[in-house]
N, C-alpha and C positions, 0 to 999 in steps of 0.2 A: 055634612055627614048625615047618614040615615041608619036607623037601627035595622039589623038584619036578623030575623027571628031564627035563623039557621045557625046554631052554635056548634061548629064541628068539635068532635071528641079529640082530646089530645092523645089518647091512647092509640087511635087509628089514624092519626094525622100523618099524612104522607110527606110533610115538610118538617116534622119534629126533628129528623136526624140532622138538620141543617142548623138547628137553633140551640139555645142554652138548655133546653130541657131533654136533650137527646138521651142522656144517661141517667135520667131521674128515676128513682124507684117507683114502684107501682102505687103505693099509698099516697105519696106526695103528688104523683102525677094525677090520680083521681081526684084529690082534693083541688088541685089547680084547675082541672077541666071542669068541676062542678061549679066553681066560683067566678070563672072568667067570663068575659062577655066578648062577642065578635060584631063589629060594626062596619059597614060599607061606607068607604069615602069616595066621593066623586072627584073626577080629575079637577085639580086645582085646590082642593080642600087642604087646609092646614091641620096636621095631626096634633102638633104642639108648638108653642111659640118660644123663642128665645127669651129668657128672662122670667118665665114662669117656673113655679116649683112642680116637680113631678108628683103625680098622684098615684102612678103605678107603672107597670112595664107594658110596653106595646111590642107585639109580635106580629110580622107580616105573614098573613095566610096566603094571600095571592095578590099580585099586582106589583107595581114599581113605585118606589119613593126617592125623593131627593133629600139629602140632609144638607142644609146650607146655613151660613152665618151672614148677617147683614151688616154692611159697614156704616159708619156714621153718615156717609153721603146717600145712603139708601141702596147702594148696590149690593145684590146678592152674590156671595161666592160659594159655589157648590163644593163641598168638602168630599162627598161620596155619594153614590148611588146604592140603594138597598132593594133587594128582592125577597121572594117568598122564603120564609123560614128564619129571616134575620130579625134580631131584637133591636129596639129603638128606645133611645133615652135611658139605658141602664146605667150608664156612667153617673149621671146626675142623681139617679135614684139611689145608687149605693152610696155615694159621697154625701148625700143629703143637701146638695147644692142646687142653685137654679139651673135650668137648661142653658147651655152655652150656645146652642144651635137651635134651629127650627126644623121642622120635617114637613114636607107637602107631598101629595101624591101626583104622580105623573100620568096616570091613567086610573080608572075605577079600580079600587084597591079594598080588599077585605083585611082588616087589622084586629087581632085579639087583644084584649086588655086584661092584665092581671093586676088586682089591687096591691097597692104599696106594702101593707102590713102582711099579707099572704106571701108576697114575694121574698120580703126581708126575713120573715120567720123561716121560710123554707131554705133560703140561702144560709142562714145561721146553722141549720140543722142537717145540712146535706153537703158533704165534702164533694160529692159528684157535680153538684150545681155550681159550688164554688170554683171548682177546676174549669168548668166549661166557661164561666164568667171571665176567668183570668185568661183563658185563651182567646176570647173575643177582645179583651183589653189589649193583649199583646198584638193581635192582628190589627186593631185600630191604630195602635202606636206606630207600627211598622209601615202602614199605609200613610199615616201622617208625615212621618220622616222622609219617606220616598217622595211624597208630594212637595215637600219643602225643598227637597234636593232638586227635583225636576225644575221648580220655578226658578231656582238660583243658577242652574247649570245648562238647562236645554232652552234652545230657541222656541219661539211660538210655533213655527212649522213642525218641529220635532215633537212638541207636546200635542199638537193637534193630530198628528199621525198616531202617537202613542194612546190618545183618548179614543180615537175611532176603534183602534185594535182592543182596547179595554172594553168597550161597549160590545164588540163583537163577542169577546170571551164571556162577559157577564150575562148579557141577554140572549145570546144565541142568534141564529139565523132563521129567516123565513123559509118556506118551502123551496124557493129558487136557490138556496144556499149562497146568496150573494147580498141580500138585503138584511141589514140589522134589525132585529125584532124590537125596536123602541122608537118611539117619535119624541124627538127633542126639538124645541124651538132653537133658534139660532142664538138667542140670549141665553138660554140654558146651557147650551153647548159652550159658549164663550165663557160663561161662569165656571163651567167644569174645567176647562183648559186653563182659565186664569188670564183671560186677556180681554180686550175690548170687542164688542160685537162686530164692528167694522173690520177689525184685524182678523177675526175668525173667518168672516165672509170672504176676504180676499184669499185666505189659505185654502179654503174649500174650493173657490173657483179655479185656483191654481191647480189643485189636485185633479179637479174635473177636466180642466183643458188638457192635462197630461194623461188623461185616460186611466187615472189610479183609482178614482172613485166616480160615481154618478150620483145625482141627487133628484129625488122624487118628492116634492113637499118637504116634510120634516124627516123623511126617510133617507138614510145614507146607503148606498149600493156600493160594495167593495168590488172593484174590478181587478186589482192587482195587489194582493195582501203582501206579496214578498217586497214589492217596492215600499209599501207602508212600513214594514219592519225595518227596512234598511234606512228610511227617513227617520224613524223614531229612535234608532240606535239602541233598541231594547236588549241587544245582545252584547253591548260594550261592557 
């Protein structure tokens, strides 16, 4: 991580509407903007570690982050991916407990940091902020329940297809409108799907052989989205 002297204003931040501070009143927003810091994390840097106590709220200004949990055997399981505007670590901050997950950046990423006391005091006095935090908690719970159901009910092939479509929706496409705008290692992709790397590679190779996708390094090129949707059973 390196300090970035540029500290974007919360009042004019184009990502604020996506985050927990979207409906915050002017006075509280001004106070948060004046006390927060914004740092640049390089690809691979860890923002916070599982088992540590939170010292404040992290909010992604730009870039991409993976939120993951490490098993006893040392294998990482990616729970979700986060992008610009999204908060990180707020559940542990609100509950006063240790982080149950870790967060690391997938590419150079700027992250704003709001000190714990300031965030909790603002949360206590702002019904707007409380409401937004509840919305994010509900969204995360729904995502977790969906992931558990997928792991129990869907085949690896179905989950790989669904994950590719999720990446497309979440990160968007490059100028060719075919290449997903994110670079993930095979290991990261396998951890996101919830399978072994070797199994993931076999599924990707099969999709490529059948001309459903193409692969260029860590990039995935979607050749037939309709077939992916059918394989994923996302409309069942």
